[in-house]
N, C-alpha and C positions, 0 to 999 in steps of 0.2 A: 598270478602267483600270490600266495598269502605271505605277507611280510611281517605278520604279528609274531612277537616272541613267544616261544613255547614256555611252559611252566619251568623247564630246566634253565631257560635263558633269562627269566624274569627274576630280579633280585627278591629275596625273601622279604625285605623291608617294604618293597612295593606291593607285594601280595598282602602283607599284613595291613598296609594302608588301605588297599581296596576292600579287604574283608571288613575292617572297622567301619569304613564309610558305607558299605552295603548294609551292615547291621544297623547303623544309625538311620539310614534311609528307610529301612524296613520298619524300625520302631516308630519313626515319625509318620510314615504312611499308615501304619496300623492304627496309631492314635487318631490321626485325622479321619480315617475311615470309620472308626468307632464313633467319633463325635458327629459326623455326618449322619450315620445310621441312627443314632439316638435322637438327633434333631428331627429326622424324617419320621421316626416312630412317634415322637411326641405330636408332631403336626398331624399325622394320620389319626392318632387317638382323639385329638381335639376336634378334628373334622367329623369323626364318627359321633362324638357326643353332640356336636351342633346338629348333625343330621337327625339324630334321635330326638333332640329337643324340638326341632321343626315338625317332626311327625306327631309328637305329643301335644304341641301347642302351635297349631298352624296359623292361628290368628296373629301371632307376633310377626312384625315385618322384619326385613333384613337389617335395617338400621338398629332396631331394638336388640336383636340377637347379637349383632356385631358389638354393640355397646356392652351387653351383658358379659360376653366372653372376651372382650377386649381383643377382637380379631378383625382384620380388615373386611370392610363391607363387600369388597369385590369377591373375596373368597367365600363369604357367606352367600352371596348371590349365585356363585358357581355351584355351591353345594345344593342350594334350592333348585337350580336348574337340573342338576343330576337327579334329584328326587322326583321331579315332575316328568321325567322321561318314561 
């Protein structure tokens, strides 16, 4: 049996409280999602530029490229490995 109160039984102040907090949670979640999306997009863009750079100047080693782009050498090595597949 469902013992939850119906909307008729729930005080209006409680409903207003729930709506306000849901709206706040929605705003916070949306903002955090946008930030994560932007960071992911920037990371993807940098990695594409690094891959293109590696294709144009293959004689540069991973350490040099990592230093030029101020990017972790591990990620640069992963990008090179993807390119050589």
